[in-house]
N, C-alpha and C positions, 0 to 999 in steps of 0.2 A: 504494500500500500504506500502510495506516494503522498507526502504532506506538502501541499502547494500553498502559495500565497493566494488570496482571494481572486485577483484578476486572472492569473494563469489558470486557476481552477475553473472559472467561468468559461474561459476559452476552450479548455479541454472538455468541459461538459457540453459545450456547443458542438464540438466535433463528435462526441459520443452520440448525441441526438441525431446528427446527420448520418452517422454510420448505421444507426438502427431504424432509419426511416422506413425501409422496405420490410424488414423482418427483425424482430427482437424488441427488447425493452430496456429501459434505463431505470434503475432504482436509485432514489435519492433519500437519504435518511439524515435527520437532524437530531442531535441530542446534547444535553448539558454534560460538560466534562470539565474537570479541573486540570487535566493533563498531568496529574501526579498519581503515584501509586496509593493504594489504600492505607498503607502503613504511614506514609508521609502525611497524608491528610489527617489521620488520627493524632499524630504528634503535633501538627499545627493547631488542631482543635483544642487539645489539652493545654497547649501553650497560650491559647487565647488569640492566636493570629487569625486574620481573616483570610479566607480562601477565595481567590478570584476564579469564578467559574467562567468558562468560555463555551461557545457553541461549536460543536464538532459536526461538520457537514461531510458526508460520504456519498459518493456516487459510484455505481458499478453498472456495467453492461453484461456481466457474466464472465467476461474475459479480462477486463482491466478494471482496477479499483483506484479511485483518486479520492483525496480528502483535503480539507482545509480547516483551520481553527480560527474562530472569529471572537474578538472581544466585544463587549457590550456596545462600545461607541462605534465600532465598525459595522455592526449588524444592520443598521438602517440602510446604509449605502449598499451593502451586499444584497439585502432583500429586494431593493428596487431593481438592481441589475439582474438578479436571479429571476424575478417576475418577468422582466423583458425577454430573457432567454426562453422561459417556459411558454410565454404567449407566442413567440416566434416559431416554436417547434411542436405545438399541440395540434397541427393540422393532420397528422396521421391517425388520429383517434377515430374509432368507429362510433357512429351515432347510436345511442341507446334507444331502444324502442320502449316507450313508456305507455302504459295504459292509464288513461285519465280516470282517477277515482270518481270524479263528479259524473262523468259520462256513464260509467258502469253502475253507479249507485242510483242514478235517476230512473233508468228503465225498471230496475227492481222495485223501486218505490211506487212507480206508476202501476205496475202489475199488481202489487199488493193492495193499493188503494182502489183499483178498478174491481178487484174481487170482492172487496168489502162493500162497495156500492152496488154491485149487481145482486148480491145476496141480501134479501130482506132480513131484518132483525127478527128472530124468533125467540119467544120467551121459553126458557127451559121448563119442562114439565115438573110439577112438584113431586118430590119423592113419595113413593107409595109407603103408607104406614102399615105396620104389622096388625093394628087393631082392625082394619077393614078386611083382612084376609080371613 
């Protein structure tokens, strides 16, 4: 896994999207990371030091994996550039076929209401008492 600076990461991510246009996928994950091992973090916590957490961004196309680490102040600029890259390369997605809930629910309600209107209201027969038998 290669740890890149944010701008080269976005350039490499763009080339990954272009390679996978016809066939394949690109997976991008973001997670919080301190970039320190667990033992070092515990020592820092017990000493009362503050731990600077960063955003670790990884991308893979199954063959190649790249990553970058972002500080909190760099994140806004990166997010804007990342969104631009995503918008530019989302043209290979298949359209999802959706069934409108409103359209499917309306015919069912109409059928149920039409059945109720067509059948006249009948009073239920009183229960037969045992004394009359």
